[in-house]
C-alpha positions in Angstrom: 14.6 52.5 -108.0 11.0 53.1 -106.2 11.2 53.4 -102.6 10.0 50.2 -100.7 10.0 52.0 -97.3 6.8 51.6 -95.3 4.7 54.7 -95.2 1.6 53.5 -93.1 0.9 54.0 -89.2 0.5 50.4 -88.8 4.2 49.6 -90.6 5.7 51.8 -88.4 4.5 50.6 -85.4 2.4 53.4 -84.0 0.4 52.7 -81.0 -3.3 52.0 -81.4 -6.0 53.2 -79.2 -7.3 50.1 -78.1 -10.0 51.2 -75.7 -11.5 53.5 -78.5 -11.7 50.5 -80.6 -13.4 48.5 -77.9 -15.5 51.5 -77.4 -16.7 52.1 -81.1 -17.4 48.3 -81.6 -19.8 47.8 -78.2 -21.7 51.1 -79.6 -22.0 49.3 -83.1 -23.1 45.8 -81.4 -25.8 48.0 -79.5 -26.9 49.7 -82.8 -27.4 46.7 -84.6 -29.0 44.8 -81.6 -31.5 47.7 -81.2 -32.1 48.3 -85.0 -33.0 44.3 -85.3 -35.4 44.6 -82.3 -37.0 47.9 -83.7 -37.3 46.1 -87.3 -38.6 43.0 -86.5 -41.2 44.5 -83.5 -42.5 47.0 -86.4 -42.8 44.3 -88.9 -44.8 42.3 -86.4 -47.0 45.1 -85.3 -48.0 46.2 -89.2 -48.7 42.5 -89.9 -51.3 42.4 -86.8 -52.6 45.8 -87.8 -53.2 45.1 -91.3 -53.7 41.6 -91.6 -55.1 40.5 -88.5 -57.3 43.8 -88.1 -55.8 44.8 -84.9 -56.1 48.5 -85.5 -53.6 51.0 -85.0 -53.8 51.3 -81.3 -53.4 47.8 -80.9 -50.5 47.5 -83.1 -48.8 50.3 -81.2 -49.1 48.5 -78.0 -47.8 45.1 -79.6 -45.1 47.1 -81.0 -44.0 48.6 -77.5 -44.5 45.2 -75.9 -42.1 43.7 -78.6 -39.5 46.1 -78.4 -39.6 46.3 -74.6 -39.4 42.2 -74.4 -37.0 42.3 -76.8 -34.8 44.8 -75.1 -35.1 42.8 -71.8 -34.2 39.4 -73.2 -31.0 40.5 -75.1 -30.1 43.3 -72.2 -26.9 41.2 -71.2 -26.0 40.1 -74.7 -22.2 39.4 -75.0 -20.6 42.0 -77.4 -18.9 38.6 -79.0 -19.3 35.0 -79.0 -16.5 33.1 -78.4 
């Protein structure tokens, strides 16, 4: 007969490192937030530079302003919404 004994760590009741899970989750949320801010700012600056005739330096300035403004607005964003 086949052995039906659980072999995984969760089934055996192994202790989990919840502090490490929290740390990893917060890092993931921060990375996702900053990636989104940079992508949106980059797309807006590229559209301004290419289609509105703003030029490179004006687009670069707009990119820096948008990244800084987005970071300021979302600085205290909660890790999760309940």
